[in-house]
N, C-alpha and C positions, 0 to 999 in steps of 0.2 A: 292430492288435494291438501292433505295435512302438511306436507312439506312447503306448499305454497302459501298456506294460510298464515295471517298475522296472529290470529288467536283461534282457539278450538274450543267448542262447546259440545259436550256429549250428553246423551240421554240416560246413561248409567254410569255409576262410579267405577264399575269394572272396566268399561271402555275408556274412561279417563285414565286409569292406571295403565292400560295397554298402550295408549297413545304415548304416555310418558316413557314406558319401557322400550318401545320399538322405535320411537322417533326422537326421544329426548326433549320433547316439547311439553310444557306445562299446559294442560287443558283444565277446564272447569266443568263441573256437572251441574246442569240445571234441568229439573224435572218439569212435568206438566202440572198445571194447577188442577185441583179437583173440580169436577163438574157435577151438575145435578143437585137435587135436594138432599139435605142431610136427613137420613132416615133414623127412626128409633131402632136401636139394636134389638134384634129378636132372633130367637131360635126355638120354635115350638111346632115341629112338624106333626102333621096328622097321620092318617093311615098310610099315605104315600108321601115320601119326601119330595118336595118341589125343588129341583135343581135348575140352574140357569147357566148356559154358555152363551157369551156374546162376543162378537169380534168381526174382523175382516175375513172374507172368504179365503184369503191366503193361509189362514190358520186352521182351516177345516181339516186338513190331513192330521193335525195333532189330535183333534177331537176324535176322528175316525180310529186312530191308532189306540185311543184310550177307551173305546167302547167295551173291550173285554174286562178292563178293570172296573168300569162302571157296572157291568153285569154282575161282577163278583160282589161289589158293594150292595147291589140290589137284592142279593140273596139274604142279606140281613134285614133290609127294609125296602120295599118296592120304591122305585124312583120314577118320577115324571121329569124328563129333561126338556126344557124349552131352549131352542136354538135360535138366537136372534142375530141375523146377519143379512147382508145384501142377497137378493134372490139370485140363485145360480141354477142353471139348467139341471133338472132332475132331482133337486133336493127334496121336494115333497114326495116324490115317488120313492126315494131311498128311505125316507122316514116311514112311509106306509109299508114297504116291504120288510123293514126291520121290525115294525110293530106286529106284523102278522106272525112273527116267530117269537118275539120276546116281550110283548106288552104286559104280560102278567108280572114280570120282574122290572123291566125297563121300557118306558115308552118315550118316543121322540116326537116333538112337535116343533115345526118351523114357524117363525114369525118374521116378517120382513122388517129390516132394520129401519129405525128412525130414532131421533132423540126421545120422543114421547114413548115409543115402544120400549126402549131401553129402561127408562125410569120406571115405567109401569111393570115391566118384567122383574126388575130388581125388587120393587115393593112387594110383589106377589110371591117371591121365591123364599125358600128356607136357606139355601146355600148356593154359592157361585163356584163353579169348577173351571179352572184355567189350566188345561194340560199344555205341554210343549214337548216337541220331539227332542229327546236327550242328545246332547252334543251338537245340535244344529248351530252353525256359526252365527246365524242372525240373532241368536239369543243374547249375544254380547251387547247388541245395540237396541234391544227391546226396552221400552220405557215401562215404568210401573203403572201406567194410567188405568189399566183395567182392574188391578188389585186395589188401587186408590178409590176408584169410583164405586166399587163393590162394598168396601169397608165403610166408605162415607155414606152409602145408602143403608147401612146398618145390617149387612149380611156377612156371614162367615165365608171366607174364601178357602178353598182347597185347591192347591196349585202345585205344579212341578217346580223344582228349584232352578230358576234362571237367575242370573246375577242381580238384576234390579229388584227382584222380589225379596231377596234375603234381608233387606232393610226392615221388612214387615214380619219377620219370622216370629216375633214375640206375640203377634196378634192373629195372623192367619195360620192355617195348617199348611206347611210347605214340606214336601218330600217326594220321593220317587214313586211310592205306592199310593195311588189315589184312594184305593179301597180302604187302606189303613186310615186315611184321613176321615172318610165317612164313618168308619167304626169309632174313631176317637170322638167325633162329635156326638154320636149317639150314646156313647158311654159316659161322656162328660158334659151333658147339656147345661149344667149350672155354671160351667167355666166359660161358655161361649160368649154370653152377653157382656160380661166384664171385659173380655179381651177386645171385643168390637168397640166398646165405649172408649177404652184406652187408645185404640187405634185412631178413632175419630179425633180425640184430643191432640194426638201427634200430628195428624193430617192438617187440622185447623191451624196449628202452629207452624207447620213446615211447607204446606202445599197450597196455601191460599193464593189468589191472584196477586195480592199485594206482595207476598214473599217472592213469588216468581218474577214479578216485575222488577223488584229491587235487585234480584240476582242478575237479571238481564242488563239493568242500568249499570251495575257494577262491572259486568263483563265488557260492555261496550265502552265504558269510561276508561277501562284499563288499556285500551289500544293506543 
């Protein structure tokens, strides 16, 4: 498809470079615009830290793989994790079975995805966690939409390092050890809010609908 295309647009800068390296074709990177309300930057967890994971069910294996790291993080401060996604068979039973063993440290609660539920869950959370399976080839094509929406909502993001997320490394916590990200946030609460505010300024300047529209108009006009 790349060889046949007159022009190529990618969802990550890393994929843009890969297209150039492997096919010798100049591609352009155009991201997704931010969605949802701009939230007040906040990090003030109570007795239990309220974490959120949201996304498509295809990404659930990465969350399941990260539960040991989240349990480790919860030994420092108990965590309630809300999982917002499309309903899949057995997910509520899985949460119930997990909670029967681990609720004192880490509890899981499923909520069926909708735009309204996503914005509400972001507003009620302390932190958003976005794990990903290391080395998965699909990571090259993943857009930064979830990290953008979370920071735009005013919440700290703790995420695994996939290519499109590295752009936000100055503001989110990005690394291989998610438990270390939780520990950093708890040890440096005064640093969290300024980082989120700075991220929102960057997102407003770079990922508004107007910016993305202009980029698409430029890409289409270059053909």
